[in-house]
PyMOL Python script that loads the backbone (N, CA, C, O; Angstrom):
from pymol import cmd

cmd.read_pdbstr("""\
ATOM      1  N   MET A   1      -1.152 -93.802 -56.973  1.00  0.00           N
ATOM      2  CA  MET A   1      -1.517 -93.185 -56.220  1.00  0.00           C
ATOM      3  C   MET A   1      -1.662 -93.395 -54.417  1.00  0.00           C
ATOM      4  O   MET A   1      -1.797 -92.450 -53.641  1.00  0.00           O
ATOM      5  N   ARG A   2      -1.597 -94.813 -54.024  1.00  0.00           N
ATOM      6  CA  ARG A   2      -1.432 -94.950 -52.425  1.00  0.00           C
ATOM      7  C   ARG A   2       0.450 -94.716 -51.852  1.00  0.00           C
ATOM      8  O   ARG A   2       0.912 -94.753 -50.712  1.00  0.00           O
ATOM      9  N   SER A   3       1.175 -94.474 -53.245  1.00  0.00           N
ATOM     10  CA  SER A   3       2.542 -94.177 -52.013  1.00  0.00           C
ATOM     11  C   SER A   3       2.457 -92.796 -52.487  1.00  0.00           C
ATOM     12  O   SER A   3       3.537 -92.235 -52.307  1.00  0.00           O
ATOM     13  N   HIS A   4       1.067 -91.591 -53.342  1.00  0.00           N
ATOM     14  CA  HIS A   4       0.941 -90.307 -52.577  1.00  0.00           C
ATOM     15  C   HIS A   4       2.134 -89.996 -53.952  1.00  0.00           C
ATOM     16  O   HIS A   4       2.308 -88.777 -53.947  1.00  0.00           O
ATOM     17  N   GLU A   5       3.024 -90.666 -55.138  1.00  0.00           N
ATOM     18  CA  GLU A   5       3.892 -90.352 -55.701  1.00  0.00           C
ATOM     19  C   GLU A   5       2.940 -90.083 -56.783  1.00  0.00           C
ATOM     20  O   GLU A   5       1.779 -90.395 -57.049  1.00  0.00           O
ATOM     21  N   MET A   6       4.270 -89.092 -57.520  1.00  0.00           N
ATOM     22  CA  MET A   6       3.887 -88.362 -58.994  1.00  0.00           C
ATOM     23  C   MET A   6       5.059 -88.523 -59.952  1.00  0.00           C
ATOM     24  O   MET A   6       6.010 -87.836 -59.581  1.00  0.00           O
ATOM     25  N   ARG A   7       5.296 -89.221 -61.081  1.00  0.00           N
ATOM     26  CA  ARG A   7       6.054 -89.874 -62.037  1.00  0.00           C
ATOM     27  C   ARG A   7       5.839 -89.306 -63.175  1.00  0.00           C
ATOM     28  O   ARG A   7       4.719 -88.815 -63.033  1.00  0.00           O
ATOM     29  N   VAL A   8       6.204 -89.061 -64.217  1.00  0.00           N
ATOM     30  CA  VAL A   8       6.297 -88.441 -65.149  1.00  0.00           C
ATOM     31  C   VAL A   8       7.466 -89.675 -65.919  1.00  0.00           C
ATOM     32  O   VAL A   8       8.653 -89.597 -66.236  1.00  0.00           O
ATOM     33  N   GLY A   9       6.990 -90.185 -65.958  1.00  0.00           N
ATOM     34  CA  GLY A   9       8.131 -91.771 -67.154  1.00  0.00           C
ATOM     35  C   GLY A   9       7.897 -91.721 -65.823  1.00  0.00           C
ATOM     36  O   GLY A   9       7.004 -91.704 -64.975  1.00  0.00           O
ATOM     37  N   ASP A  10      10.094 -91.686 -66.132  1.00  0.00           N
ATOM     38  CA  ASP A  10      10.572 -92.315 -64.743  1.00  0.00           C
ATOM     39  C   ASP A  10      11.838 -91.408 -63.264  1.00  0.00           C
ATOM     40  O   ASP A  10      12.683 -91.669 -62.408  1.00  0.00           O
ATOM     41  N   VAL A  11      10.841 -89.944 -64.104  1.00  0.00           N
ATOM     42  CA  VAL A  11      11.176 -89.207 -63.565  1.00  0.00           C
ATOM     43  C   VAL A  11      10.303 -88.596 -62.401  1.00  0.00           C
ATOM     44  O   VAL A  11       9.168 -88.161 -62.595  1.00  0.00           O
ATOM     45  N   LEU A  12      10.922 -88.601 -61.195  1.00  0.00           N
ATOM     46  CA  LEU A  12       9.789 -88.316 -59.780  1.00  0.00           C
ATOM     47  C   LEU A  12      10.031 -87.205 -58.952  1.00  0.00           C
ATOM     48  O   LEU A  12      10.886 -86.834 -58.148  1.00  0.00           O
ATOM     49  N   VAL A  13       8.373 -86.578 -59.711  1.00  0.00           N
ATOM     50  CA  VAL A  13       8.117 -84.471 -59.122  1.00  0.00           C
ATOM     51  C   VAL A  13       7.731 -84.802 -58.058  1.00  0.00           C
ATOM     52  O   VAL A  13       6.792 -85.560 -57.818  1.00  0.00           O
ATOM     53  N   THR A  14       8.610 -84.118 -57.121  1.00  0.00           N
ATOM     54  CA  THR A  14       8.278 -83.435 -56.002  1.00  0.00           C
ATOM     55  C   THR A  14       6.771 -82.821 -55.523  1.00  0.00           C
ATOM     56  O   THR A  14       6.584 -81.768 -56.134  1.00  0.00           O
ATOM     57  N   ALA A  15       5.719 -83.120 -54.689  1.00  0.00           N
ATOM     58  CA  ALA A  15       4.845 -82.573 -55.666  1.00  0.00           C
ATOM     59  C   ALA A  15       4.414 -82.151 -53.967  1.00  0.00           C
ATOM     60  O   ALA A  15       4.910 -83.086 -53.339  1.00  0.00           O
ATOM     61  N   THR A  16       3.762 -81.241 -52.975  1.00  0.00           N
ATOM     62  CA  THR A  16       3.178 -80.805 -51.873  1.00  0.00           C
ATOM     63  C   THR A  16       2.013 -81.647 -51.308  1.00  0.00           C
ATOM     64  O   THR A  16       1.357 -81.640 -52.350  1.00  0.00           O
ATOM     65  N   PRO A  17       1.147 -82.469 -50.332  1.00  0.00           N
ATOM     66  CA  PRO A  17       0.463 -82.658 -50.823  1.00  0.00           C
ATOM     67  C   PRO A  17      -0.946 -82.427 -51.283  1.00  0.00           C
ATOM     68  O   PRO A  17      -1.772 -83.274 -51.623  1.00  0.00           O
ATOM     69  N   LYS A  18      -1.068 -81.120 -51.229  1.00  0.00           N
ATOM     70  CA  LYS A  18      -2.058 -80.348 -51.905  1.00  0.00           C
ATOM     71  C   LYS A  18      -2.382 -80.281 -52.883  1.00  0.00           C
ATOM     72  O   LYS A  18      -3.491 -80.362 -53.411  1.00  0.00           O
ATOM     73  N   GLU A  19      -0.928 -80.039 -53.406  1.00  0.00           N
ATOM     74  CA  GLU A  19      -0.527 -80.898 -55.316  1.00  0.00           C
ATOM     75  C   GLU A  19      -1.314 -81.299 -55.110  1.00  0.00           C
ATOM     76  O   GLU A  19      -2.485 -80.931 -55.201  1.00  0.00           O
ATOM     77  N   PHE A  20      -0.450 -82.926 -54.487  1.00  0.00           N
ATOM     78  CA  PHE A  20      -1.039 -83.636 -55.478  1.00  0.00           C
ATOM     79  C   PHE A  20      -2.151 -84.602 -55.011  1.00  0.00           C
ATOM     80  O   PHE A  20      -2.107 -85.777 -55.377  1.00  0.00           O
ATOM     81  N   ASP A  21      -3.170 -84.141 -54.199  1.00  0.00           N
ATOM     82  CA  ASP A  21      -4.297 -84.108 -53.708  1.00  0.00           C
ATOM     83  C   ASP A  21      -5.462 -83.491 -54.905  1.00  0.00           C
ATOM     84  O   ASP A  21      -6.496 -83.958 -55.382  1.00  0.00           O
ATOM     85  N   LEU A  22      -4.636 -82.100 -55.114  1.00  0.00           N
ATOM     86  CA  LEU A  22      -5.183 -81.493 -57.503  1.00  0.00           C
ATOM     87  C   LEU A  22      -5.509 -82.601 -58.256  1.00  0.00           C
ATOM     88  O   LEU A  22      -6.428 -83.121 -58.889  1.00  0.00           O
ATOM     89  N   ILE A  23      -4.086 -82.771 -57.834  1.00  0.00           N
ATOM     90  CA  ILE A  23      -3.926 -84.025 -59.290  1.00  0.00           C
ATOM     91  C   ILE A  23      -4.405 -85.017 -59.147  1.00  0.00           C
ATOM     92  O   ILE A  23      -4.708 -85.588 -60.195  1.00  0.00           O
ATOM     93  N   ARG A  24      -4.700 -85.684 -57.941  1.00  0.00           N
ATOM     94  CA  ARG A  24      -4.996 -87.318 -58.057  1.00  0.00           C
ATOM     95  C   ARG A  24      -6.706 -86.586 -58.191  1.00  0.00           C
ATOM     96  O   ARG A  24      -7.335 -87.078 -59.127  1.00  0.00           O
ATOM     97  N   LEU A  25      -7.511 -85.459 -57.340  1.00  0.00           N
ATOM     98  CA  LEU A  25      -8.626 -85.075 -58.027  1.00  0.00           C
ATOM     99  C   LEU A  25      -9.248 -84.896 -59.500  1.00  0.00           C
ATOM    100  O   LEU A  25     -10.286 -85.170 -60.102  1.00  0.00           O
ATOM    101  N   LEU A  26      -7.877 -84.209 -59.752  1.00  0.00           N
ATOM    102  CA  LEU A  26      -8.204 -83.808 -61.463  1.00  0.00           C
ATOM    103  C   LEU A  26      -8.099 -85.957 -61.845  1.00  0.00           C
ATOM    104  O   LEU A  26      -9.228 -86.446 -61.805  1.00  0.00           O
ATOM    105  N   LEU A  27      -7.202 -86.791 -62.087  1.00  0.00           N
ATOM    106  CA  LEU A  27      -7.342 -87.129 -62.737  1.00  0.00           C
ATOM    107  C   LEU A  27      -8.427 -88.062 -62.771  1.00  0.00           C
ATOM    108  O   LEU A  27      -8.689 -88.714 -63.781  1.00  0.00           O
ATOM    109  N   GLU A  28      -9.458 -88.198 -61.045  1.00  0.00           N
ATOM    110  CA  GLU A  28     -10.292 -88.953 -61.180  1.00  0.00           C
ATOM    111  C   GLU A  28     -11.637 -88.627 -61.562  1.00  0.00           C
ATOM    112  O   GLU A  28     -12.641 -89.326 -61.425  1.00  0.00           O
ATOM    113  N   HIS A  29     -11.535 -87.496 -62.052  1.00  0.00           N
ATOM    114  CA  HIS A  29     -12.167 -86.601 -62.689  1.00  0.00           C
ATOM    115  C   HIS A  29     -11.815 -86.354 -64.310  1.00  0.00           C
ATOM    116  O   HIS A  29     -12.403 -85.380 -64.779  1.00  0.00           O
ATOM    117  N   ARG A  30     -11.154 -86.911 -65.016  1.00  0.00           N
ATOM    118  CA  ARG A  30     -10.887 -87.032 -66.264  1.00  0.00           C
ATOM    119  C   ARG A  30     -12.213 -86.340 -66.927  1.00  0.00           C
ATOM    120  O   ARG A  30     -13.399 -86.255 -66.605  1.00  0.00           O
ATOM    121  N   GLY A  31     -11.491 -85.936 -67.902  1.00  0.00           N
ATOM    122  CA  GLY A  31     -12.457 -85.091 -69.370  1.00  0.00           C
ATOM    123  C   GLY A  31     -13.496 -84.505 -68.285  1.00  0.00           C
ATOM    124  O   GLY A  31     -14.569 -84.370 -68.874  1.00  0.00           O
ATOM    125  N   GLU A  32     -13.617 -84.100 -66.930  1.00  0.00           N
ATOM    126  CA  GLU A  32     -14.560 -83.101 -66.701  1.00  0.00           C
ATOM    127  C   GLU A  32     -14.225 -81.746 -65.962  1.00  0.00           C
ATOM    128  O   GLU A  32     -13.634 -81.578 -64.896  1.00  0.00           O
ATOM    129  N   VAL A  33     -14.739 -80.887 -66.781  1.00  0.00           N
ATOM    130  CA  VAL A  33     -13.908 -79.683 -66.049  1.00  0.00           C
ATOM    131  C   VAL A  33     -14.923 -79.279 -64.647  1.00  0.00           C
ATOM    132  O   VAL A  33     -16.129 -79.031 -64.663  1.00  0.00           O
ATOM    133  N   MET A  34     -13.939 -79.313 -63.399  1.00  0.00           N
ATOM    134  CA  MET A  34     -13.823 -78.489 -62.344  1.00  0.00           C
ATOM    135  C   MET A  34     -13.524 -77.421 -62.192  1.00  0.00           C
ATOM    136  O   MET A  34     -12.402 -76.953 -62.386  1.00  0.00           O
ATOM    137  N   THR A  35     -14.460 -76.870 -61.825  1.00  0.00           N
ATOM    138  CA  THR A  35     -14.175 -75.196 -60.439  1.00  0.00           C
ATOM    139  C   THR A  35     -14.042 -75.404 -59.875  1.00  0.00           C
ATOM    140  O   THR A  35     -14.196 -76.480 -59.298  1.00  0.00           O
ATOM    141  N   SER A  36     -13.279 -73.634 -59.404  1.00  0.00           N
ATOM    142  CA  SER A  36     -12.409 -73.360 -57.736  1.00  0.00           C
ATOM    143  C   SER A  36     -12.739 -73.899 -57.602  1.00  0.00           C
ATOM    144  O   SER A  36     -12.227 -75.004 -57.419  1.00  0.00           O
ATOM    145  N   ASP A  37     -14.522 -73.505 -57.544  1.00  0.00           N
ATOM    146  CA  ASP A  37     -15.338 -73.776 -56.162  1.00  0.00           C
ATOM    147  C   ASP A  37     -15.250 -75.015 -55.683  1.00  0.00           C
ATOM    148  O   ASP A  37     -14.935 -75.104 -54.497  1.00  0.00           O
ATOM    149  N   VAL A  38     -15.531 -76.452 -56.559  1.00  0.00           N
ATOM    150  CA  VAL A  38     -15.925 -77.928 -55.855  1.00  0.00           C
ATOM    151  C   VAL A  38     -14.375 -77.779 -55.632  1.00  0.00           C
ATOM    152  O   VAL A  38     -13.876 -78.063 -54.543  1.00  0.00           O
ATOM    153  N   ILE A  39     -13.764 -77.409 -56.500  1.00  0.00           N
ATOM    154  CA  ILE A  39     -11.957 -77.941 -56.329  1.00  0.00           C
ATOM    155  C   ILE A  39     -11.933 -77.715 -54.944  1.00  0.00           C
ATOM    156  O   ILE A  39     -11.925 -78.588 -54.076  1.00  0.00           O
ATOM    157  N   SER A  40     -11.921 -76.402 -54.769  1.00  0.00           N
ATOM    158  CA  SER A  40     -11.839 -75.704 -53.282  1.00  0.00           C
ATOM    159  C   SER A  40     -12.566 -76.831 -51.983  1.00  0.00           C
ATOM    160  O   SER A  40     -11.747 -77.383 -51.248  1.00  0.00           O
ATOM    161  N   SER A  41     -13.662 -77.047 -51.815  1.00  0.00           N
ATOM    162  CA  SER A  41     -14.653 -77.554 -51.345  1.00  0.00           C
ATOM    163  C   SER A  41     -13.916 -78.797 -50.615  1.00  0.00           C
ATOM    164  O   SER A  41     -14.046 -79.118 -49.434  1.00  0.00           O
ATOM    165  N   LEU A  42     -12.947 -79.547 -51.799  1.00  0.00           N
ATOM    166  CA  LEU A  42     -13.385 -81.240 -51.756  1.00  0.00           C
ATOM    167  C   LEU A  42     -11.876 -81.216 -51.095  1.00  0.00           C
ATOM    168  O   LEU A  42     -11.780 -81.834 -50.035  1.00  0.00           O
ATOM    169  N   ILE A  43     -10.615 -80.538 -51.625  1.00  0.00           N
ATOM    170  CA  ILE A  43      -9.393 -80.395 -51.037  1.00  0.00           C
ATOM    171  C   ILE A  43      -9.456 -80.055 -50.157  1.00  0.00           C
ATOM    172  O   ILE A  43      -9.366 -80.772 -49.160  1.00  0.00           O
ATOM    173  N   TRP A  44      -9.761 -77.977 -50.113  1.00  0.00           N
ATOM    174  CA  TRP A  44      -9.181 -77.922 -48.616  1.00  0.00           C
ATOM    175  C   TRP A  44     -11.051 -77.518 -47.570  1.00  0.00           C
ATOM    176  O   TRP A  44     -11.129 -76.798 -46.575  1.00  0.00           O
ATOM    177  N   GLY A  45     -12.178 -78.216 -48.212  1.00  0.00           N
ATOM    178  CA  GLY A  45     -13.047 -77.627 -47.045  1.00  0.00           C
ATOM    179  C   GLY A  45     -14.038 -76.859 -47.397  1.00  0.00           C
ATOM    180  O   GLY A  45     -15.232 -77.134 -47.279  1.00  0.00           O
ATOM    181  N   TYR A  46     -13.520 -75.770 -47.886  1.00  0.00           N
ATOM    182  CA  TYR A  46     -14.564 -75.142 -48.136  1.00  0.00           C
ATOM    183  C   TYR A  46     -14.163 -73.441 -49.337  1.00  0.00           C
ATOM    184  O   TYR A  46     -13.186 -72.823 -49.760  1.00  0.00           O
ATOM    185  N   GLU A  47     -15.583 -73.392 -49.394  1.00  0.00           N
ATOM    186  CA  GLU A  47     -15.435 -72.422 -50.938  1.00  0.00           C
ATOM    187  C   GLU A  47     -14.508 -71.916 -51.381  1.00  0.00           C
ATOM    188  O   GLU A  47     -13.653 -72.091 -50.513  1.00  0.00           O
ATOM    189  N   THR A  48     -13.849 -71.118 -52.568  1.00  0.00           N
ATOM    190  CA  THR A  48     -13.633 -70.090 -52.327  1.00  0.00           C
ATOM    191  C   THR A  48     -14.197 -68.873 -53.352  1.00  0.00           C
ATOM    192  O   THR A  48     -13.550 -68.155 -54.114  1.00  0.00           O
ATOM    193  N   PHE A  49     -15.679 -68.914 -53.078  1.00  0.00           N
ATOM    194  CA  PHE A  49     -16.422 -68.115 -53.766  1.00  0.00           C
ATOM    195  C   PHE A  49     -15.855 -67.211 -55.128  1.00  0.00           C
ATOM    196  O   PHE A  49     -15.568 -66.017 -55.219  1.00  0.00           O
ATOM    197  N   GLY A  50     -15.840 -67.824 -55.684  1.00  0.00           N
ATOM    198  CA  GLY A  50     -15.981 -67.208 -56.829  1.00  0.00           C
ATOM    199  C   GLY A  50     -13.823 -66.874 -56.664  1.00  0.00           C
ATOM    200  O   GLY A  50     -13.157 -67.024 -57.689  1.00  0.00           O
ATOM    201  N   SER A  51     -13.104 -66.462 -55.325  1.00  0.00           N
ATOM    202  CA  SER A  51     -12.098 -65.992 -55.878  1.00  0.00           C
ATOM    203  C   SER A  51     -11.338 -66.824 -56.670  1.00  0.00           C
ATOM    204  O   SER A  51     -11.589 -67.894 -56.115  1.00  0.00           O
ATOM    205  N   ARG A  52     -10.560 -67.106 -57.606  1.00  0.00           N
ATOM    206  CA  ARG A  52     -10.367 -68.047 -58.513  1.00  0.00           C
ATOM    207  C   ARG A  52      -7.956 -68.373 -57.754  1.00  0.00           C
ATOM    208  O   ARG A  52      -7.136 -69.291 -57.775  1.00  0.00           O
ATOM    209  N   ASN A  53      -8.026 -66.602 -57.164  1.00  0.00           N
ATOM    210  CA  ASN A  53      -6.912 -67.077 -57.324  1.00  0.00           C
ATOM    211  C   ASN A  53      -5.946 -68.289 -55.985  1.00  0.00           C
ATOM    212  O   ASN A  53      -4.814 -68.757 -56.110  1.00  0.00           O
ATOM    213  N   PHE A  54      -6.558 -68.405 -55.258  1.00  0.00           N
ATOM    214  CA  PHE A  54      -5.664 -69.521 -54.472  1.00  0.00           C
ATOM    215  C   PHE A  54      -6.478 -70.753 -55.565  1.00  0.00           C
ATOM    216  O   PHE A  54      -6.066 -70.769 -56.725  1.00  0.00           O
ATOM    217  N   VAL A  55      -7.185 -71.378 -55.324  1.00  0.00           N
ATOM    218  CA  VAL A  55      -6.463 -72.621 -56.556  1.00  0.00           C
ATOM    219  C   VAL A  55      -5.814 -71.977 -57.827  1.00  0.00           C
ATOM    220  O   VAL A  55      -4.601 -72.184 -57.845  1.00  0.00           O
ATOM    221  N   GLU A  56      -6.154 -71.443 -58.618  1.00  0.00           N
ATOM    222  CA  GLU A  56      -4.715 -70.807 -59.453  1.00  0.00           C
ATOM    223  C   GLU A  56      -3.957 -70.710 -58.929  1.00  0.00           C
ATOM    224  O   GLU A  56      -3.056 -71.233 -59.584  1.00  0.00           O
ATOM    225  N   ALA A  57      -3.471 -70.257 -57.812  1.00  0.00           N
ATOM    226  CA  ALA A  57      -1.537 -70.381 -57.559  1.00  0.00           C
ATOM    227  C   ALA A  57      -1.387 -71.102 -57.515  1.00  0.00           C
ATOM    228  O   ALA A  57      -0.344 -71.181 -58.164  1.00  0.00           O
ATOM    229  N   HIS A  58      -1.879 -73.142 -56.807  1.00  0.00           N
ATOM    230  CA  HIS A  58      -1.853 -74.548 -57.113  1.00  0.00           C
ATOM    231  C   HIS A  58      -1.771 -74.940 -57.763  1.00  0.00           C
ATOM    232  O   HIS A  58      -1.155 -75.992 -57.933  1.00  0.00           O
ATOM    233  N   VAL A  59      -2.634 -74.011 -58.878  1.00  0.00           N
ATOM    234  CA  VAL A  59      -2.203 -75.034 -60.406  1.00  0.00           C
ATOM    235  C   VAL A  59      -1.375 -75.007 -60.964  1.00  0.00           C
ATOM    236  O   VAL A  59      -0.820 -75.845 -61.676  1.00  0.00           O
ATOM    237  N   LEU A  60      -1.067 -73.521 -60.589  1.00  0.00           N
ATOM    238  CA  LEU A  60       0.048 -73.462 -61.413  1.00  0.00           C
ATOM    239  C   LEU A  60       1.811 -73.475 -61.001  1.00  0.00           C
ATOM    240  O   LEU A  60       2.825 -73.354 -61.689  1.00  0.00           O
ATOM    241  N   ARG A  61       1.532 -73.716 -59.308  1.00  0.00           N
ATOM    242  CA  ARG A  61       2.763 -74.708 -59.100  1.00  0.00           C
ATOM    243  C   ARG A  61       2.390 -76.159 -59.491  1.00  0.00           C
ATOM    244  O   ARG A  61       3.007 -77.197 -59.249  1.00  0.00           O
ATOM    245  N   LEU A  62       1.871 -76.076 -59.789  1.00  0.00           N
ATOM    246  CA  LEU A  62       1.753 -78.126 -60.316  1.00  0.00           C
ATOM    247  C   LEU A  62       1.876 -78.037 -61.872  1.00  0.00           C
ATOM    248  O   LEU A  62       2.369 -78.998 -62.462  1.00  0.00           O
ATOM    249  N   ARG A  63       1.396 -76.785 -62.669  1.00  0.00           N
ATOM    250  CA  ARG A  63       1.794 -77.092 -63.736  1.00  0.00           C
ATOM    251  C   ARG A  63       3.428 -76.613 -63.716  1.00  0.00           C
ATOM    252  O   ARG A  63       4.085 -77.360 -64.442  1.00  0.00           O
ATOM    253  N   SER A  64       3.798 -76.134 -63.423  1.00  0.00           N
ATOM    254  CA  SER A  64       5.564 -75.543 -63.139  1.00  0.00           C
ATOM    255  C   SER A  64       6.603 -76.681 -62.857  1.00  0.00           C
ATOM    256  O   SER A  64       7.710 -77.011 -63.283  1.00  0.00           O
ATOM    257  N   LYS A  65       5.853 -77.042 -62.088  1.00  0.00           N
ATOM    258  CA  LYS A  65       6.795 -78.435 -61.664  1.00  0.00           C
ATOM    259  C   LYS A  65       6.610 -79.597 -62.596  1.00  0.00           C
ATOM    260  O   LYS A  65       7.451 -80.493 -62.523  1.00  0.00           O
ATOM    261  N   LEU A  66       5.210 -79.763 -63.831  1.00  0.00           N
ATOM    262  CA  LEU A  66       5.225 -80.927 -64.322  1.00  0.00           C
ATOM    263  C   LEU A  66       5.936 -80.329 -65.988  1.00  0.00           C
ATOM    264  O   LEU A  66       6.861 -80.950 -66.511  1.00  0.00           O
ATOM    265  N   ARG A  67       5.449 -79.325 -66.508  1.00  0.00           N
ATOM    266  CA  ARG A  67       6.233 -78.169 -67.532  1.00  0.00           C
ATOM    267  C   ARG A  67       7.785 -78.844 -67.264  1.00  0.00           C
ATOM    268  O   ARG A  67       8.462 -79.300 -68.185  1.00  0.00           O
ATOM    269  N   HIS A  68       8.184 -78.826 -65.962  1.00  0.00           N
ATOM    270  CA  HIS A  68      10.254 -78.865 -65.685  1.00  0.00           C
ATOM    271  C   HIS A  68      10.311 -80.168 -65.756  1.00  0.00           C
ATOM    272  O   HIS A  68      11.395 -80.369 -65.208  1.00  0.00           O
ATOM    273  N   VAL A  69       9.874 -81.265 -66.067  1.00  0.00           N
ATOM    274  CA  VAL A  69       9.997 -82.790 -65.720  1.00  0.00           C
ATOM    275  C   VAL A  69       9.713 -82.958 -67.624  1.00  0.00           C
ATOM    276  O   VAL A  69      10.684 -83.588 -68.041  1.00  0.00           O
ATOM    277  N   GLY A  70       8.866 -82.654 -68.673  1.00  0.00           N
ATOM    278  CA  GLY A  70       8.455 -82.608 -69.690  1.00  0.00           C
ATOM    279  C   GLY A  70       7.145 -82.633 -69.548  1.00  0.00           C
ATOM    280  O   GLY A  70       6.742 -82.858 -70.689  1.00  0.00           O
ATOM    281  N   ALA A  71       6.548 -82.572 -69.093  1.00  0.00           N
ATOM    282  CA  ALA A  71       4.686 -82.926 -69.238  1.00  0.00           C
ATOM    283  C   ALA A  71       3.708 -81.500 -68.933  1.00  0.00           C
ATOM    284  O   ALA A  71       2.979 -81.324 -67.956  1.00  0.00           O
ATOM    285  N   PRO A  72       3.860 -80.887 -69.687  1.00  0.00           N
ATOM    286  CA  PRO A  72       3.663 -78.832 -70.263  1.00  0.00           C
ATOM    287  C   PRO A  72       2.105 -78.955 -70.320  1.00  0.00           C
ATOM    288  O   PRO A  72       1.437 -77.983 -69.967  1.00  0.00           O
ATOM    289  N   CYS A  73       1.448 -80.184 -70.776  1.00  0.00           N
ATOM    290  CA  CYS A  73       0.438 -79.687 -71.053  1.00  0.00           C
ATOM    291  C   CYS A  73      -0.658 -80.591 -69.932  1.00  0.00           C
ATOM    292  O   CYS A  73      -1.646 -81.142 -70.418  1.00  0.00           O
ATOM    293  N   VAL A  74      -0.451 -80.659 -68.795  1.00  0.00           N
ATOM    294  CA  VAL A  74      -1.157 -82.226 -68.766  1.00  0.00           C
ATOM    295  C   VAL A  74      -2.691 -81.096 -67.990  1.00  0.00           C
ATOM    296  O   VAL A  74      -3.811 -81.606 -67.965  1.00  0.00           O
ATOM    297  N   VAL A  75      -2.564 -80.226 -67.662  1.00  0.00           N
ATOM    298  CA  VAL A  75      -4.087 -79.811 -66.896  1.00  0.00           C
ATOM    299  C   VAL A  75      -4.229 -78.523 -67.542  1.00  0.00           C
ATOM    300  O   VAL A  75      -3.403 -77.611 -67.533  1.00  0.00           O
ATOM    301  N   THR A  76      -5.455 -78.547 -68.150  1.00  0.00           N
ATOM    302  CA  THR A  76      -5.813 -77.256 -68.850  1.00  0.00           C
ATOM    303  C   THR A  76      -6.566 -76.726 -68.638  1.00  0.00           C
ATOM    304  O   THR A  76      -7.600 -77.255 -68.231  1.00  0.00           O
ATOM    305  N   THR A  77      -6.438 -75.286 -68.814  1.00  0.00           N
ATOM    306  CA  THR A  77      -7.855 -74.490 -68.404  1.00  0.00           C
ATOM    307  C   THR A  77      -9.136 -74.199 -69.322  1.00  0.00           C
ATOM    308  O   THR A  77      -9.118 -73.625 -70.411  1.00  0.00           O
ATOM    309  N   VAL A  78     -10.362 -74.768 -68.586  1.00  0.00           N
ATOM    310  CA  VAL A  78     -11.328 -73.960 -69.610  1.00  0.00           C
ATOM    311  C   VAL A  78     -11.680 -72.266 -69.005  1.00  0.00           C
ATOM    312  O   VAL A  78     -12.137 -71.851 -67.940  1.00  0.00           O
ATOM    313  N   ARG A  79     -11.292 -71.705 -70.052  1.00  0.00           N
ATOM    314  CA  ARG A  79     -11.347 -70.706 -69.603  1.00  0.00           C
ATOM    315  C   ARG A  79     -12.818 -70.537 -69.078  1.00  0.00           C
ATOM    316  O   ARG A  79     -13.799 -71.179 -69.452  1.00  0.00           O
ATOM    317  N   GLY A  80     -12.752 -69.131 -67.748  1.00  0.00           N
ATOM    318  CA  GLY A  80     -14.100 -69.026 -66.928  1.00  0.00           C
ATOM    319  C   GLY A  80     -15.347 -70.403 -66.312  1.00  0.00           C
ATOM    320  O   GLY A  80     -16.489 -70.735 -65.995  1.00  0.00           O
ATOM    321  N   VAL A  81     -14.068 -70.702 -66.488  1.00  0.00           N
ATOM    322  CA  VAL A  81     -15.733 -72.666 -65.877  1.00  0.00           C
ATOM    323  C   VAL A  81     -14.181 -73.103 -64.920  1.00  0.00           C
ATOM    324  O   VAL A  81     -14.183 -72.765 -63.736  1.00  0.00           O
ATOM    325  N   GLY A  82     -13.262 -73.638 -65.321  1.00  0.00           N
ATOM    326  CA  GLY A  82     -11.910 -74.425 -64.262  1.00  0.00           C
ATOM    327  C   GLY A  82     -10.916 -74.736 -64.627  1.00  0.00           C
ATOM    328  O   GLY A  82      -9.970 -74.027 -64.967  1.00  0.00           O
ATOM    329  N   TYR A  83     -11.033 -76.124 -64.594  1.00  0.00           N
ATOM    330  CA  TYR A  83     -10.064 -77.204 -64.683  1.00  0.00           C
ATOM    331  C   TYR A  83      -9.246 -78.663 -65.301  1.00  0.00           C
ATOM    332  O   TYR A  83      -8.610 -79.060 -64.325  1.00  0.00           O
ATOM    333  N   VAL A  84      -9.059 -79.346 -66.131  1.00  0.00           N
ATOM    334  CA  VAL A  84      -9.726 -80.365 -66.433  1.00  0.00           C
ATOM    335  C   VAL A  84      -8.264 -80.827 -66.694  1.00  0.00           C
ATOM    336  O   VAL A  84      -7.290 -80.136 -66.992  1.00  0.00           O
ATOM    337  N   ILE A  85      -8.376 -82.397 -66.475  1.00  0.00           N
ATOM    338  CA  ILE A  85      -7.262 -82.925 -67.654  1.00  0.00           C
ATOM    339  C   ILE A  85      -8.392 -83.948 -68.826  1.00  0.00           C
ATOM    340  O   ILE A  85      -9.515 -84.249 -68.422  1.00  0.00           O
ATOM    341  N   ARG A  86      -8.028 -84.287 -69.913  1.00  0.00           N
ATOM    342  CA  ARG A  86      -8.406 -84.809 -70.832  1.00  0.00           C
ATOM    343  C   ARG A  86      -7.706 -86.135 -71.062  1.00  0.00           C
ATOM    344  O   ARG A  86      -8.007 -86.832 -72.031  1.00  0.00           O
TER     345      ARG A  86
END
""", "prot")
cmd.dss("prot")
cmd.show_as("cartoon", "prot")
cmd.util.cbc("prot")
cmd.orient("prot")
């Protein structure tokens, strides 16, 4: 975490600072479903007030990068609630 690097096995995953913050937040709360508003508040400093598109766009980009290096199911959506890493 201190190096701000994400790796899947030996493969370095290039992530923006906010994507890294997102994966770090979800890992720190592993097993806990995080709502979009909580994620937005903790990472960007303000709530999305129900607009999931903002956080969802970052989650989709992060998932795409992880899928590209062979880790397709890291971040799970809990429909109507939020996101979780189990």
